[in-house]
C-alpha positions as a Python dict, from the first residue, in 0.01 Angstrom:
ca = {
    (1, 'M'): (0, 0, 0),
    (2, 'I'): (365, 19, -114),
    (3, 'M'): (345, -345, -224),
    (4, 'D'): (42, -256, -437),
    (5, 'A'): (241, 30, -589),
    (6, 'E'): (533, -203, -653),
    (7, 'N'): (315, -461, -826),
    (8, 'F'): (148, -188, -1031),
    (9, 'L'): (490, -62, -1140),
    (10, 'K'): (614, -412, -1227),
    (11, 'E'): (310, -464, -1445),
    (12, 'K'): (361, -131, -1626),
    (13, 'I'): (732, -197, -1686),
    (14, 'G'): (678, -558, -1788),
    (15, 'S'): (432, -452, -2058),
    (16, 'L'): (695, -248, -2244),
    (17, 'D'): (816, -400, -2572),
    (18, 'I'): (1179, -318, -2500),
    (19, 'I'): (1162, -499, -2165),
    (20, 'K'): (994, -802, -2320),
    (21, 'E'): (1266, -820, -2585),
    (22, 'L'): (1550, -776, -2335),
    (23, 'K'): (1418, -1064, -2124),
    (24, 'K'): (1459, -1292, -2428),
    (25, 'R'): (1824, -1199, -2477),
    (26, 'Q'): (2141, -1342, -2330),
    (27, 'I'): (2261, -1075, -2088),
    (28, 'R'): (2605, -1119, -1929),
    (29, 'G'): (2572, -884, -1631),
    (30, 'D'): (2286, -716, -1448),
    (31, 'V'): (2074, -462, -1634),
    (32, 'Y'): (1839, -223, -1455),
    (33, 'L'): (1579, 17, -1586),
    (34, 'V'): (1629, 335, -1381),
    (35, 'G'): (1548, 704, -1358),
    (36, 'G'): (1274, 918, -1505),
    (37, 'S'): (1115, 650, -1722),
    (38, 'I'): (1013, 455, -1410),
    (39, 'R'): (866, 772, -1261),
    (40, 'E'): (671, 842, -1578),
    (41, 'L'): (537, 487, -1599),
    (42, 'F'): (417, 506, -1239),
    (43, 'L'): (238, 831, -1325),
    (44, 'C'): (79, 662, -1628),
    (45, 'S'): (278, 857, -1885),
    (46, 'I'): (451, 697, -2182),
    (47, 'P'): (827, 761, -2164),
    (48, 'N'): (1001, 871, -2479),
    (49, 'D'): (1348, 795, -2343),
    (50, 'F'): (1485, 517, -2125),
    (51, 'D'): (1781, 500, -1887),
    (52, 'F'): (1951, 170, -1806),
    (53, 'A'): (2227, 97, -1554),
    (54, 'I'): (2451, -197, -1648),
    (55, 'T'): (2728, -391, -1475),
    (56, 'D'): (2897, -520, -1792),
    (57, 'E'): (2970, -293, -2090),
    (58, 'E'): (2957, -597, -2318),
    (59, 'D'): (2579, -583, -2276),
    (60, 'I'): (2575, -262, -2479),
    (61, 'K'): (2601, -492, -2781),
    (62, 'V'): (2272, -653, -2678),
    (63, 'F'): (2099, -314, -2699),
    (64, 'E'): (2270, -233, -3029),
    (65, 'E'): (2149, -557, -3183),
    (66, 'L'): (1801, -517, -3039),
    (67, 'L'): (1763, -163, -3170),
    (68, 'N'): (1971, -213, -3485),
    (69, 'S'): (2166, 103, -3408),
    (70, 'R'): (2515, 184, -3278),
    (71, 'A'): (2583, 340, -2937),
    (72, 'F'): (2793, 653, -2896),
    (73, 'I'): (2952, 812, -2590),
    (74, 'L'): (2753, 1102, -2449),
    (75, 'G'): (2923, 1396, -2279),
    (76, 'K'): (3253, 1414, -2093),
    (77, 'K'): (3152, 1276, -1755),
    (78, 'P'): (3385, 1066, -1539),
    (79, 'I'): (3121, 795, -1570),
    (80, 'H'): (3055, 746, -1939),
    (81, 'T'): (2700, 729, -2064),
    (82, 'F'): (2637, 552, -2394),
    (83, 'R'): (2340, 660, -2603),
    (84, 'I'): (2150, 477, -2873),
    (85, 'A'): (1916, 701, -3074),
    (86, 'K'): (1637, 524, -3260),
    (87, 'D'): (1308, 653, -3403),
    (88, 'N'): (1314, 979, -3200),
    (89, 'K'): (1381, 782, -2882),
    (90, 'N'): (1698, 783, -2673),
    (91, 'I'): (1827, 482, -2483),
    (92, 'D'): (2100, 578, -2234),
    (93, 'L'): (2327, 314, -2080),
    (94, 'T'): (2551, 390, -1782),
    (95, 'K'): (2795, 147, -1622),
    (96, 'I'): (2746, 98, -1249),
    (97, 'E'): (3060, 192, -1057),
    (98, 'K'): (3003, 2, -733),
    (99, 'D'): (2658, -156, -699),
    (100, 'I'): (2302, -62, -794),
    (101, 'V'): (2204, 63, -448),
    (102, 'D'): (2505, 293, -436),
    (103, 'D'): (2419, 410, -788),
    (104, 'L'): (2061, 492, -689),
    (105, 'L'): (2160, 675, -372),
    (106, 'R'): (2390, 906, -572),
    (107, 'R'): (2094, 1032, -776),
    (108, 'D'): (1903, 1357, -736),
    (109, 'F'): (1555, 1278, -600),
    (110, 'T'): (1392, 978, -436),
    (111, 'I'): (1135, 956, -717),
    (112, 'N'): (1422, 908, -964),
    (113, 'A'): (1607, 654, -748),
    (114, 'I'): (1402, 343, -828),
    (115, 'A'): (1533, 52, -1035),
    (116, 'Y'): (1385, -253, -1206),
    (117, 'N'): (1605, -561, -1248),
    (118, 'I'): (1551, -691, -1602),
    (119, 'K'): (1656, -1047, -1515),
    (120, 'S'): (1467, -1099, -1186),
    (121, 'G'): (1181, -852, -1228),
    (122, 'E'): (1265, -711, -883),
    (123, 'I'): (1201, -349, -785),
    (124, 'L'): (1478, -178, -587),
    (125, 'D'): (1374, 130, -390),
    (126, 'P'): (1642, 215, -130),
    (127, 'A'): (1532, 581, -95),
    (128, 'E'): (1158, 503, -65),
    (129, 'G'): (1082, 679, -389),
    (130, 'L'): (760, 482, -441),
    (131, 'K'): (617, 632, -125),
    (132, 'D'): (705, 982, -247),
    (133, 'L'): (554, 908, -587),
    (134, 'K'): (230, 800, -421),
    (135, 'N'): (230, 1110, -198),
    (136, 'K'): (343, 1337, -485),
    (137, 'V'): (648, 1470, -301),
    (138, 'I'): (977, 1586, -456),
    (139, 'A'): (1244, 1499, -199),
    (140, 'H'): (1621, 1487, -238),
    (141, 'I'): (1822, 1188, -117),
    (142, 'K'): (2082, 1394, 72),
    (143, 'K'): (2229, 1744, 74),
    (144, 'E'): (2563, 1620, -61),
    (145, 'N'): (2392, 1524, -388),
    (146, 'L'): (2285, 1886, -439),
    (147, 'I'): (2638, 2007, -365),
    (148, 'K'): (2780, 1759, -615),
    (149, 'D'): (2554, 1893, -890),
    (150, 'P'): (2387, 2225, -794),
    (151, 'L'): (2169, 2216, -1107),
    (152, 'R'): (1957, 1966, -915),
    (153, 'M'): (1812, 2257, -716),
    (154, 'L'): (1670, 2403, -1035),
    (155, 'K'): (1568, 2057, -1156),
    (156, 'A'): (1361, 2018, -838),
    (157, 'I'): (1164, 2330, -932),
    (158, 'R'): (1136, 2208, -1290),
    (159, 'H'): (982, 1883, -1161),
    (160, 'F'): (751, 2092, -942),
    (161, 'S'): (643, 2286, -1252),
    (162, 'T'): (587, 1985, -1479),
    (163, 'L'): (465, 1706, -1246),
    (164, 'N'): (97, 1752, -1174),
    (165, 'S'): (15, 1838, -809),
    (166, 'F'): (361, 1752, -673),
    (167, 'V'): (506, 1951, -382),
    (168, 'I'): (865, 2019, -275),
    (169, 'H'): (966, 1855, 54),
    (170, 'D'): (1045, 2103, 334),
    (171, 'N'): (1401, 1970, 375),
    (172, 'L'): (1470, 2012, 4),
    (173, 'Y'): (1328, 2365, 13),
    (174, 'K'): (1553, 2456, 309),
    (175, 'D'): (1861, 2314, 142),
    (176, 'I'): (1791, 2509, -178),
    (177, 'C'): (1767, 2827, 29),
    (178, 'E'): (2101, 2744, 192),
    (179, 'L'): (2289, 2625, -117),
    (180, 'K'): (2141, 2855, -381),
    (181, 'Y'): (2472, 3037, -436),
    (182, 'L'): (2620, 2717, -583),
    (183, 'I'): (2407, 2757, -897),
    (184, 'G'): (2674, 3004, -1010),
    (185, 'H'): (2906, 2709, -1070),
    (186, 'V'): (2671, 2554, -1329),
    (187, 'A'): (2712, 2607, -1704),
    (188, 'P'): (2458, 2865, -1830),
    (189, 'E'): (2336, 2633, -2106),
    (190, 'R'): (2231, 2374, -1846),
    (191, 'I'): (2051, 2638, -1641),
    (192, 'K'): (1868, 2772, -1944),
    (193, 'Y'): (1749, 2425, -2044),
    (194, 'E'): (1574, 2386, -1707),
    (195, 'L'): (1433, 2739, -1717),
    (196, 'D'): (1293, 2674, -2066),
    (197, 'Q'): (1092, 2380, -1930),
    (198, 'I'): (967, 2585, -1635),
    (199, 'I'): (854, 2878, -1848),
    (200, 'C'): (665, 2651, -2087),
    (201, 'S'): (483, 2465, -1809),
    (202, 'K'): (126, 2514, -1685),
    (203, 'N'): (263, 2574, -1337),
    (204, 'V'): (505, 2852, -1431),
    (205, 'F'): (363, 3111, -1188),
    (206, 'S'): (393, 2887, -880),
    (207, 'S'): (739, 2780, -992),
    (208, 'L'): (855, 3141, -1023),
    (209, 'K'): (724, 3204, -673),
    (210, 'V'): (942, 2918, -544),
    (211, 'L'): (1239, 3053, -738),
    (212, 'D'): (1167, 3390, -577),
    (213, 'T'): (1119, 3276, -218),
    (214, 'T'): (1422, 3044, -221),
    (215, 'G'): (1635, 3321, -372),
    (216, 'L'): (1748, 3093, -654),
    (217, 'L'): (1596, 3329, -912),
    (218, 'F'): (1824, 3614, -804),
    (219, 'E'): (2135, 3399, -813),
    (220, 'I'): (2056, 3329, -1179),
    (221, 'F'): (1930, 3679, -1261),
    (222, 'P'): (2074, 3934, -1015),
    (223, 'E'): (1915, 4201, -1237),
    (224, 'L'): (1573, 4089, -1109),
    (225, 'F'): (1687, 4144, -750),
    (226, 'V'): (1733, 4511, -841),
    (227, 'L'): (1361, 4517, -931),
    (228, 'K'): (1266, 4350, -604),
    (229, 'K'): (1471, 4602, -403),
    (230, 'F'): (1310, 4882, -606),
    (231, 'D'): (967, 4753, -502),
    (232, 'D'): (1072, 4750, -137),
    (233, 'E'): (1204, 5105, -157),
    (234, 'K'): (928, 5272, -361),
    (235, 'T'): (621, 5063, -260),
    (236, 'L'): (455, 5143, -591),
    (237, 'I'): (120, 5001, -695),
    (238, 'P'): (142, 4797, -906),
    (239, 'A'): (483, 4676, -790),
    (240, 'V'): (738, 4637, -1071),
    (241, 'F'): (882, 4298, -978),
    (242, 'G'): (555, 4190, -817),
    (243, 'H'): (344, 4251, -1127),
    (244, 'T'): (609, 4085, -1346),
    (245, 'V'): (577, 3761, -1149),
    (246, 'D'): (197, 3790, -1127),
    (247, 'A'): (183, 3826, -1506),
    (248, 'F'): (291, 3464, -1535),
    (249, 'R'): (-43, 3352, -1390),
    (250, 'Y'): (-188, 3427, -1732),
    (251, 'L'): (88, 3307, -1966),
    (252, 'Y'): (-33, 2951, -2009),
    (253, 'P'): (-413, 3013, -2000),
    (254, 'F'): (-404, 3291, -2260),
    (255, 'G'): (-130, 3119, -2458),
    (256, 'N'): (-367, 2824, -2485),
    (257, 'K'): (-661, 3052, -2571),
    (258, 'Y'): (-466, 3219, -2850),
    (259, 'H'): (-321, 2886, -2974),
    (260, 'I'): (39, 2993, -2914),
    (261, 'D'): (289, 2709, -2962),
    (262, 'K'): (538, 2601, -2696),
    (263, 'Q'): (840, 2771, -2855),
    (264, 'S'): (650, 3100, -2877),
    (265, 'I'): (530, 3066, -2515),
    (266, 'K'): (896, 3037, -2415),
    (267, 'I'): (997, 3349, -2610),
    (268, 'T'): (703, 3544, -2467),
    (269, 'G'): (785, 3424, -2116),
    (270, 'Y'): (1142, 3548, -2126),
    (271, 'A'): (1032, 3880, -2277),
    (272, 'L'): (778, 3912, -1994),
    (273, 'L'): (1042, 3833, -1733),
    (274, 'F'): (1280, 4099, -1867),
    (275, 'H'): (1041, 4366, -1999),
    (276, 'D'): (1062, 4608, -1704),
    (277, 'L'): (1427, 4567, -1603),
    (278, 'G'): (1493, 4928, -1703),
    (279, 'K'): (1235, 5086, -1472),
    (280, 'P'): (1465, 5154, -1174),
    (281, 'Q'): (1700, 5352, -1400),
    (282, 'T'): (1417, 5557, -1556),
    (283, 'F'): (1204, 5628, -1249),
    (284, 'T'): (1090, 5989, -1211),
    (285, 'Y'): (820, 6143, -993),
    (286, 'D'): (618, 6452, -1087),
    (287, 'R'): (555, 6615, -749),
    (288, 'E'): (302, 6860, -883),
    (289, 'K'): (83, 6597, -1048),
    (290, 'H'): (182, 6313, -810),
    (291, 'V'): (251, 6089, -1109),
    (292, 'V'): (528, 5833, -1161),
    (293, 'H'): (699, 5809, -1499),
    (294, 'F'): (934, 5554, -1658),
    (295, 'Y'): (1018, 5733, -1982),
    (296, 'Y'): (1186, 5507, -2241),
    (297, 'H'): (1225, 5224, -1988),
    (298, 'E'): (1177, 4971, -2267),
    (299, 'R'): (1509, 5080, -2423),
    (300, 'F'): (1695, 5027, -2097),
    (301, 'S'): (1515, 4696, -2042),
    (302, 'E'): (1616, 4585, -2389),
    (303, 'D'): (1985, 4655, -2322),
    (304, 'I'): (1986, 4479, -1984),
    (305, 'A'): (1800, 4180, -2132),
    (306, 'L'): (2054, 4154, -2413),
    (307, 'S'): (2336, 4138, -2158),
    (308, 'I'): (2156, 3860, -1970),
    (309, 'M'): (2081, 3663, -2284),
    (310, 'E'): (2441, 3680, -2401),
    (311, 'R'): (2554, 3558, -2061),
    (312, 'M'): (2300, 3274, -2063),
    (313, 'R'): (2387, 3166, -2420),
    (314, 'F'): (2048, 3236, -2579),
    (315, 'S'): (2040, 3169, -2951),
    (316, 'V'): (2067, 3462, -3193),
    (317, 'N'): (1708, 3407, -3301),
    (318, 'E'): (1583, 3400, -2941),
    (319, 'M'): (1769, 3722, -2858),
    (320, 'R'): (1634, 3900, -3165),
    (321, 'N'): (1271, 3805, -3096),
    (322, 'I'): (1283, 3872, -2721),
    (323, 'K'): (1448, 4212, -2778),
    (324, 'N'): (1180, 4297, -3034),
    (325, 'L'): (900, 4211, -2791),
    (326, 'I'): (1057, 4411, -2509),
    (327, 'H'): (1116, 4710, -2735),
    (328, 'N'): (752, 4712, -2847),
    (329, 'H'): (579, 4591, -2530),
    (330, 'M'): (398, 4926, -2479),
    (331, 'R'): (270, 4947, -2836),
    (332, 'I'): (-72, 4783, -2785),
    (333, 'F'): (-130, 4983, -2466),
    (334, 'L'): (-49, 5306, -2653),
    (335, 'I'): (-297, 5243, -2934),
    (336, 'S'): (-558, 5140, -2674),
    (337, 'S'): (-537, 5468, -2484),
    (338, 'G'): (-766, 5654, -2723),
    (339, 'E'): (-977, 5569, -3024),
    (340, 'T'): (-802, 5279, -3194),
    (341, 'T'): (-795, 5311, -3573),
    (342, 'E'): (-757, 5035, -3827),
    (343, 'R'): (-445, 5211, -3949),
    (344, 'A'): (-287, 5189, -3602),
    (345, 'I'): (-363, 4817, -3583),
    (346, 'R'): (-216, 4762, -3928),
    (347, 'R'): (104, 4941, -3821),
    (348, 'V'): (140, 4714, -3516),
    (349, 'I'): (114, 4410, -3741),
    (350, 'F'): (366, 4553, -3986),
    (351, 'K'): (608, 4629, -3706),
    (352, 'M'): (578, 4289, -3535),
    (353, 'G'): (518, 4051, -3827),
    (354, 'D'): (502, 3691, -3704),
    (355, 'L'): (563, 3812, -3346),
    (356, 'T'): (219, 3978, -3345),
    (357, 'P'): (40, 3696, -3151),
    (358, 'L'): (330, 3690, -2902),
    (359, 'L'): (299, 4066, -2844),
    (360, 'V'): (-74, 4024, -2786),
    (361, 'L'): (-11, 3746, -2533),
    (362, 'M'): (259, 3949, -2359),
    (363, 'S'): (33, 4255, -2341),
    (364, 'V'): (-255, 4060, -2186),
    (365, 'C'): (-25, 3900, -1926),
    (366, 'D'): (137, 4235, -1842),
    (367, 'M'): (-204, 4399, -1815),
    (368, 'Y'): (-353, 4141, -1581),
    (369, 'G'): (-32, 4126, -1378),
    (370, 'S'): (-76, 4500, -1318),
    (371, 'S'): (-452, 4482, -1248),
    (372, 'Q'): (-411, 4173, -1024),
    (373, 'G'): (-640, 3984, -1260),
    (374, 'K'): (-929, 4226, -1220),
    (375, 'D'): (-1125, 4355, -1517),
    (376, 'N'): (-1208, 4721, -1558),
    (377, 'E'): (-1279, 4966, -1837),
    (378, 'S'): (-911, 4983, -1932),
    (379, 'T'): (-858, 4605, -1944),
    (380, 'E'): (-1174, 4559, -2149),
    (381, 'R'): (-1050, 4816, -2398),
    (382, 'V'): (-705, 4651, -2426),
    (383, 'L'): (-861, 4306, -2467),
    (384, 'G'): (-1079, 4441, -2747),
    (385, 'V'): (-780, 4587, -2927),
    (386, 'C'): (-590, 4258, -2883),
    (387, 'E'): (-877, 4071, -3045),
    (388, 'D'): (-883, 4320, -3333),
    (389, 'V'): (-507, 4287, -3380),
    (390, 'L'): (-528, 3906, -3389),
    (391, 'S'): (-824, 3912, -3625),
    (392, 'M'): (-650, 4139, -3874),
    (393, 'Y'): (-325, 3943, -3840),
    (394, 'K'): (-511, 3623, -3932),
    (395, 'K'): (-661, 3794, -4237),
    (396, 'F'): (-314, 3898, -4352),
    (397, 'Q'): (-195, 3540, -4295),
    (398, 'E'): (-478, 3398, -4505),
    (399, 'K'): (-444, 3657, -4782),
    (400, 'P'): (-106, 3834, -4772),
    (401, 'L'): (-84, 4174, -4936),
    (402, 'P'): (89, 4160, -5277),
    (403, 'R'): (429, 4322, -5321),
    (404, 'L'): (369, 4641, -5516),
    (405, 'I'): (727, 4728, -5606),
    (406, 'S'): (1075, 4572, -5594),
    (407, 'G'): (1426, 4700, -5532),
    (408, 'H'): (1500, 4668, -5904),
    (409, 'D'): (1201, 4892, -5975),
    (410, 'I'): (1338, 5160, -5738),
    (411, 'I'): (1685, 5142, -5896),
    (412, 'G'): (1522, 5158, -6240),
    (413, 'L'): (1355, 5483, -6140),
    (414, 'G'): (1700, 5635, -6097),
    (415, 'Y'): (1797, 5562, -5740),
    (416, 'R'): (2145, 5441, -5641),
    (417, 'Q'): (2181, 5083, -5519),
    (418, 'G'): (2235, 5069, -5142),
    (419, 'P'): (2068, 5040, -4799),
    (420, 'E'): (1837, 5332, -4879),
    (421, 'V'): (1653, 5110, -5126),
    (422, 'G'): (1565, 4869, -4845),
    (423, 'R'): (1444, 5155, -4628),
    (424, 'I'): (1219, 5282, -4906),
    (425, 'L'): (1075, 4933, -4960),
    (426, 'A'): (1001, 4904, -4585),
    (427, 'E'): (834, 5246, -4583),
    (428, 'I'): (617, 5152, -4881),
    (429, 'R'): (524, 4821, -4716),
    (430, 'E'): (427, 4996, -4394),
    (431, 'R'): (214, 5247, -4583),
    (432, 'Q'): (57, 4965, -4785),
    (433, 'I'): (-40, 4781, -4466),
    (434, 'A'): (-174, 5107, -4320),
    (435, 'G'): (-390, 5146, -4632),
    (436, 'E'): (-213, 5463, -4750),
    (437, 'I'): (-66, 5303, -5064),
    (438, 'K'): (-288, 5057, -5248),
    (439, 'T'): (-162, 5023, -5604),
    (440, 'R'): (166, 4979, -5789),
    (441, 'Q'): (129, 5321, -5948),
    (442, 'E'): (85, 5484, -5606),
    (443, 'A'): (403, 5310, -5490),
    (444, 'I'): (595, 5437, -5797),
    (445, 'D'): (464, 5788, -5739),
    (446, 'Y'): (576, 5769, -5377),
    (447, 'V'): (930, 5669, -5482),
    (448, 'K'): (941, 5955, -5734),
    (449, 'A'): (836, 6198, -5462),
    (450, 'I'): (1113, 6071, -5236),
    (451, 'L'): (1369, 6105, -5513),
    (452, 'K'): (1253, 6459, -5580),
    (453, 'T'): (1284, 6567, -5216),
    (454, 'N'): (1600, 6359, -5146),
    (455, 'V'): (1459, 6244, -4811),
    (456, 'F'): (1705, 5955, -4789),
    (457, 'Q'): (2010, 6136, -4934),
}
């Protein structure tokens, strides 16, 4: 069976244009195709990037001539990797230190430790990665490889999230549980890159469960461990941390239903992960009514999330959008609690702008995380409001409301130039969206009324 797999892999690799061209060239040393591209070919995916291990750096010139592009040194590793970027594809070339078997056995997982010799067409598989590929198992080569680069623990879970139907080997799971504390030695940017892939994957819920049960999640985000302890102490239904994780069951399905792009799924996912971080600090219990309250928890959650995002090197744009979603994550629930007016829906859209579909997605996930996926009168009402919000948002996208008045107009009416002008414009826009101001004259009259009463003075 392994021989069949090997022959299948040889056929897939041999059919690649770059391999065909390399076989025609004069190569001084040994050149091996290695790493993730072999895994992807075995799984019948088309790799976008290729990794090669070489014994002679002079052969880099062969790749440069073949691709008509110059190589540059990538990163600051002890072992230099040379990259050639061509037509949105990356070709990485790494010089072998000792021999190819040693090189393969220093890698992260068995499924990434397979090589193809360009000259001989031979498959090298010292860690039995082909067997694990056939059985869909993510197994590490040895514990020392995780210690050498602790990010590999998170990469294992990223592979679990993105490779269809793969499982994590028991020994790898145990070693992650034991070595999880080492993730603190990894640069936050590297951690975030892996988390981004996990959050955007179809298998995000199961992956978060693994991050939870191994404890790796709390090494990265100790703030989430506070939520888990809060659940243990208060035993609330729904649980705060528990419903947050359960909410991720619905992120991909409803993201797909609402046609949310990958970048927006990522932003929504982080907002969902952080949205209730402030609940332990705001917990109160009304003994007379036997009711739990978390007044203004979104404000506390927003502050804690900002601290995390700064630590993890989120971009300014990511931080702004995630904070906005957290700050407003109760808004759709609030307008769903009674009779929902068109004016209320318009105000949500004005407040959220292009984040409106993301807020809808976040609300649905949060709702079903709390209801454990069960529908009831409340969920049906929220879903209806979400549909109305999306419908009106699309109408505004297709036919945006015209601008009724400008800052120059306001100054021309006698107002001083300054930040107050912007606030007046925002107020007029909100009232226009709510249907309270419909014409230019009504906008001018509104400005005159403000000037008369000195509301902004």
